[in-house]
C-alpha positions as CSV (number, residue, x, y, z in Angstrom):
1,M,94.8,106.2,87.5
2,T,91.2,107.1,88.7
3,P,90.2,110.4,90.6
4,Y,89.3,108.0,93.4
5,R,92.9,106.7,93.5
6,R,94.5,110.1,92.9
7,L,92.6,111.4,95.8
8,L,93.8,108.4,98.1
9,A,97.5,108.9,96.9
10,A,97.2,112.5,97.9
11,A,95.5,111.7,101.3
12,I,98.3,109.2,102.2
13,A,101.1,111.8,101.4
14,L,99.3,114.5,103.4
15,A,98.8,112.3,106.4
16,F,102.4,111.7,106.6
17,A,102.7,115.2,106.7
18,V,100.0,116.0,109.4
19,I,101.5,113.1,111.6
20,A,105.0,115.2,111.4
21,L,103.4,118.3,112.0
22,G,101.5,117.0,114.9
23,A,104.7,115.4,116.3
24,Y,106.7,118.8,115.6
25,V,103.8,120.8,117.5
26,R,103.8,118.5,120.6
27,L,107.7,118.1,120.9
28,S,108.4,121.9,120.4
29,D,105.5,122.4,123.1
30,A,103.3,124.4,120.8
31,G,100.2,122.1,121.6
32,L,98.5,125.0,123.5
33,G,100.0,127.7,121.1
34,C,96.3,128.5,120.5
35,P,94.0,128.7,123.7
36,D,91.0,128.2,121.6
37,W,89.4,125.9,119.0
38,P,89.1,126.0,115.9
39,G,90.6,129.4,115.7
40,C,93.6,131.1,117.3
41,Y,92.7,133.7,119.9
42,G,89.6,134.3,117.9
43,H,91.2,134.3,114.5
44,L,90.0,131.6,112.0
45,L,92.9,132.5,109.6
46,G,96.3,133.6,110.9
47,V,97.2,134.6,114.2
48,P,97.5,137.5,116.3
49,D,100.4,139.9,114.6
50,E,99.7,143.3,115.1
51,A,99.9,145.3,118.7
52,H,96.5,145.9,118.9
53,E,95.6,142.3,118.2
54,H,98.1,141.3,120.9
55,A,96.4,143.4,123.3
56,A,93.0,142.1,122.4
57,A,94.3,138.4,122.7
58,N,95.8,138.9,125.9
59,Q,92.8,140.7,127.2
60,A,90.5,137.9,126.2
61,F,93.0,135.0,127.2
62,P,95.0,136.5,130.1
63,E,96.1,133.1,131.2
64,R,97.4,132.6,128.0
65,P,99.5,135.6,126.6
66,V,100.2,135.3,123.0
67,E,103.3,133.5,121.6
68,T,103.4,134.1,117.8
69,G,105.7,131.3,116.6
70,K,103.6,128.7,118.6
71,A,100.6,129.7,117.3
72,W,101.6,129.7,114.0
73,K,102.7,126.2,114.4
74,E,99.8,125.0,115.8
75,M,97.6,126.8,113.2
76,V,99.7,125.6,110.3
77,H,99.0,121.7,111.8
78,R,95.1,122.6,111.9
79,Y,95.3,123.8,108.3
80,F,97.1,120.7,106.7
81,A,94.6,118.5,109.1
82,G,91.6,120.4,107.8
83,T,92.6,120.0,104.0
84,L,93.2,116.2,104.9
85,G,89.6,115.9,106.3
86,L,88.3,117.5,103.2
87,L,90.1,115.1,101.0
88,I,88.8,112.2,102.8
89,L,85.3,113.6,102.6
90,G,85.9,113.5,98.6
91,I,87.0,110.0,99.1
92,C,83.9,109.2,100.8
93,L,81.3,111.0,98.4
94,L,83.4,109.1,95.5
95,A,83.0,105.8,97.1
96,W,79.3,106.3,97.6
97,R,78.8,106.9,93.6
98,A,77.0,103.8,91.6
99,E,80.3,103.4,89.6
100,Q,82.6,103.1,92.4
101,R,80.1,101.0,94.7
102,R,80.0,98.3,91.9
103,R,83.7,97.8,92.4
104,Q,84.0,98.3,96.3
105,S,81.9,98.5,99.2
106,P,81.7,102.3,100.6
107,A,81.7,100.9,104.0
108,L,85.4,101.4,104.7
109,P,85.7,104.9,103.1
110,T,82.4,105.8,105.6
111,V,84.2,104.2,108.7
112,L,87.1,106.4,107.7
113,L,85.1,109.5,107.7
114,G,83.5,108.8,111.0
115,V,87.3,108.6,112.3
116,V,88.3,111.7,111.0
117,V,85.2,113.5,112.6
118,L,86.4,111.7,116.0
119,Q,89.9,113.0,115.3
120,G,88.7,116.5,115.0
121,A,87.0,116.2,118.3
122,L,90.1,115.0,119.8
123,G,92.2,117.8,118.5
124,M,89.5,120.2,120.3
125,W,89.7,118.4,123.3
126,T,93.6,118.1,123.2
127,V,93.3,122.0,123.7
128,T,90.3,122.6,125.8
129,L,91.5,119.9,128.2
130,L,95.1,121.2,128.5
131,L,97.1,118.3,127.0
132,K,95.6,116.0,129.2
133,P,97.8,112.7,128.0
134,V,95.0,110.3,127.6
135,I,93.4,112.8,125.1
136,V,96.9,113.6,123.5
137,T,97.7,109.7,123.1
138,L,94.3,109.1,121.4
139,H,94.8,112.0,119.0
140,L,98.1,110.2,118.1
141,L,96.4,106.9,117.6
142,G,93.8,108.5,115.6
143,G,96.1,110.1,113.2
144,M,97.7,106.3,113.0
145,T,94.2,105.0,112.4
146,T,93.6,107.4,109.5
147,L,96.7,106.6,108.0
148,A,96.4,102.8,108.3
149,L,92.6,103.1,106.8
150,L,93.7,105.2,103.8
151,V,96.5,102.6,103.0
152,A,94.1,99.9,103.3
153,L,91.8,101.6,100.8
154,A,94.6,102.6,98.6
155,L,95.8,98.7,98.4
156,R,92.1,97.5,97.8
157,A,91.6,99.9,95.2
158,A,94.8,98.7,93.4
159,R,94.5,95.0,93.9
160,P,92.0,94.3,90.9
161,A,94.9,95.7,88.4
162,A,97.9,94.6,90.3
163,G,96.8,91.2,91.6
164,N,98.7,89.3,94.6
165,S,101.8,87.3,94.8
166,A,101.8,83.5,95.5
167,S,100.8,82.7,99.0
168,P,104.3,82.3,100.4
169,T,104.5,79.9,103.3
170,A,102.3,77.8,105.9
171,A,99.2,79.3,107.4
172,A,101.4,80.4,110.5
173,V,102.9,83.5,108.5
174,P,99.7,85.3,108.2
175,W,99.3,84.7,112.1
176,L,102.7,86.0,112.7
177,A,102.1,89.3,110.5
178,G,98.9,89.8,112.6
179,L,100.7,89.7,115.9
180,A,103.8,91.9,114.6
181,L,100.7,94.3,113.4
182,L,99.3,94.3,116.7
183,A,102.7,94.8,118.4
184,V,103.4,97.8,116.2
185,F,99.9,99.5,117.3
186,V,100.5,98.7,120.9
187,Q,104.0,100.3,120.7
188,I,103.0,103.3,118.9
189,A,100.4,103.9,121.8
190,L,103.3,103.4,124.4
191,G,105.1,106.0,122.4
192,G,102.5,108.4,122.4
193,W,101.9,107.9,126.2
194,V,105.9,108.4,126.5
195,S,105.3,111.8,124.4
196,S,102.3,113.0,126.0
197,N,103.7,112.5,129.3
198,Y,107.1,113.9,128.5
199,A,108.9,110.9,129.6
200,A,111.2,110.6,126.7
201,L,114.3,111.6,128.8
202,A,113.4,109.7,131.9
203,C,116.2,107.3,130.6
204,T,119.3,109.2,129.4
205,D,121.5,106.0,128.5
206,F,121.1,102.9,126.7
207,P,120.6,100.1,126.9
208,T,120.6,100.4,130.5
209,C,118.2,103.0,131.9
210,Q,119.8,105.6,134.7
211,G,122.7,103.2,134.8
212,E,120.3,100.1,135.8
213,W,118.5,97.4,134.2
214,R,115.6,97.9,136.3
215,P,115.5,101.5,137.8
216,P,113.1,102.3,140.6
217,M,109.6,102.6,138.8
218,D,106.1,103.4,139.8
219,F,103.9,101.8,137.3
220,A,100.3,102.6,139.2
221,H,100.9,106.5,138.8
222,G,102.5,106.0,135.5
223,F,99.9,104.3,133.7
224,A,97.0,105.8,135.7
225,I,95.0,106.8,132.6
226,F,92.4,109.8,133.7
227,R,94.7,112.2,135.3
228,E,96.0,115.8,134.3
229,L,99.5,116.4,132.7
230,G,102.4,116.0,135.3
231,Q,100.0,114.9,138.1
232,T,98.9,111.9,139.8
233,A,95.1,110.8,139.7
234,H,94.8,112.4,143.2
235,G,96.1,115.8,141.8
236,E,99.8,115.5,143.5
237,L,102.9,116.0,141.4
238,L,103.8,112.9,139.2
239,P,106.9,111.3,140.5
240,F,109.6,110.8,138.2
241,A,109.7,107.1,139.0
242,A,106.2,107.1,137.1
243,L,108.0,108.6,134.3
244,T,110.6,106.1,134.3
245,A,108.0,103.2,134.2
246,I,106.5,104.8,131.0
247,H,109.9,105.1,129.3
248,W,110.8,101.8,130.4
249,T,108.1,100.0,129.2
250,H,108.2,101.4,125.8
251,R,111.7,100.3,125.6
252,L,110.5,96.6,126.4
253,G,107.7,97.1,123.6
254,A,110.4,97.8,121.3
255,V,112.0,94.6,122.0
256,A,108.9,92.9,121.4
257,V,108.3,94.6,118.1
258,T,111.9,93.8,116.9
259,V,111.5,90.4,117.8
260,L,107.8,89.9,115.8
261,V,108.7,92.0,112.9
262,G,112.1,90.5,112.5
263,M,110.7,87.1,112.3
264,L,108.0,88.2,110.0
265,A,110.7,89.4,107.7
266,L,112.8,86.4,108.0
267,A,109.7,84.5,107.2
268,L,108.9,86.5,104.1
269,W,112.8,86.3,103.1
270,R,112.8,82.3,103.4
271,T,110.0,82.1,101.0
272,G,112.5,82.7,98.1
273,A,109.8,84.3,96.1
274,S,110.9,87.8,94.8
275,P,108.1,90.0,95.6
276,W,107.9,88.7,99.4
277,R,111.8,89.3,99.6
278,H,111.3,93.1,98.5
279,W,108.4,93.1,101.4
280,S,111.0,91.2,103.7
281,L,113.6,94.2,102.9
282,L,111.1,96.9,103.4
283,L,110.1,95.5,106.8
284,A,113.6,95.1,107.9
285,G,114.4,98.3,106.7
286,A,112.1,100.2,108.1
287,L,112.3,98.4,111.2
288,A,116.3,99.3,111.4
289,L,115.6,102.6,110.8
290,Q,112.8,103.2,113.8
291,V,115.1,101.3,116.2
292,G,118.3,103.2,115.0
293,L,116.2,106.4,115.6
294,G,115.0,105.5,119.1
295,I,118.5,104.8,120.2
296,A,119.5,108.1,118.8
297,N,116.9,110.2,120.5
298,V,118.2,108.8,123.4
299,A,121.8,109.1,123.0
300,L,121.6,112.7,121.6
301,S,118.8,113.9,124.1
302,L,116.0,114.2,122.1
303,P,116.8,116.5,119.2
304,L,113.8,117.8,117.8
305,P,114.5,116.5,113.9
306,L,115.1,113.0,115.3
307,A,112.4,113.2,117.6
308,V,109.8,114.2,114.9
309,A,111.4,111.5,112.4
310,H,110.9,108.8,115.0
311,N,107.1,109.5,114.6
312,L,107.4,109.2,111.1
313,G,109.2,106.0,111.4
314,A,106.3,104.7,113.1
315,A,104.0,105.5,110.7
316,L,106.2,103.9,108.2
317,L,106.6,100.7,109.8
318,L,102.6,100.7,110.6
319,T,102.2,101.2,107.1
320,V,104.5,98.4,105.6
321,T,103.5,96.0,108.3
322,L,99.8,96.7,107.6
323,A,100.4,96.4,103.7
324,V,102.3,93.0,104.2
325,N,99.0,91.7,106.4
326,L,96.7,92.8,103.6
327,R,98.4,91.3,101.0
328,L,98.7,87.9,102.9
329,H,95.3,87.6,104.1
330,G,93.8,89.0,100.5
331,Q,95.9,85.8,98.8
332,R,94.4,83.4,101.3
333,S,90.9,84.8,100.7
334,E,91.4,84.4,97.2
335,N,92.9,80.9,97.4
336,R,89.7,79.6,99.3
337,V,87.4,80.8,96.3
338,P,86.5,77.8,94.6
339,G,88.3,77.8,90.9
340,A,90.6,80.6,91.7
341,V,93.4,80.8,89.5
342,D,96.8,82.2,90.4
343,R,97.1,85.3,88.0
344,S,101.1,85.3,88.3
345,S,101.4,81.6,87.3
346,G,98.4,80.5,85.6
347,N,98.1,77.6,88.1
348,D,94.5,76.3,88.9
349,F,94.0,76.1,92.4
350,R,91.4,73.5,91.8
351,T,94.2,71.0,91.1
352,P,95.3,69.4,94.5
353,G,98.9,69.4,93.8
354,L,98.9,73.1,92.8
355,R,96.3,74.1,95.7
356,R,99.2,76.4,97.3
357,G,100.7,77.8,94.1
358,N,104.3,77.7,93.7
359,P,106.4,79.1,96.4
360,S,109.0,80.4,94.3
361,A,106.8,82.1,91.8
362,P,107.4,85.9,91.4
């Protein structure tokens, strides 16, 4: 494995860890454990521990008395995120080396570095703007986008050596895969909106909400984007019906994701091709895990380990759905190349009768 691919593998693992830590910080109400950025009460390393440090910190930030436990949670998350940023910088620098440029364009690693810079700014604004829901949600989406770009780079780097499986079915399958990926990303955004507005327990029963299929809801206030945490756009207390609308919409999104990802998994399974059946099982497993975690969080009143696992489940489902899309669309592009050869079966796609390859080929 080349240094470039090793860095990508390490960055992907660390990205999952950062997503888990971010969820842990947010769900344990430690998002403002440090009132400043990038340090914590003026400390770039560590947090105030000694009595005199507490006194100085409380004098500097009288509105945010020191809570050492929450401060450490936030700083550990920042250290992991900072390390991930350095790894991505290394990936970008390697991508611009002449040897690597001959293999692949450095454009995507450069975009990834830009996303990380923006993600750092969102992390700062999360603190300075006091957990404004739109910033917290964008910060979550930035983390998921970082993971997605890393996965795309890793698959692209591995493809020349591993090749692709035969195209599974008709052209409708890549379109279905694209819709499923879009649905997963929108659902993650809705989940971030639920979490950033603390609406996860607005409905404590399942499958109904507050004992009804359609409880009283206030969509206008619930989905007003530019407002403070717990307030309407006019500065009034956010009504409970608004939280209900946020939660209920997330549940509808879960239904859409279940239908689309389930259809995609079924379509891949029906190809009969062994590799695509493996992807089908991965999709179905990730989907079942995420749906189960969502239901369990409602039934068990949002225990912290399950809530963090639900965030990781979203990252896993996004990763698998993205990988399926990249393999499908990569194979279609390869099949359109004049004279392309199916490396798994040796079929020449210039032969009209073999243009689609063998659907049952491994």
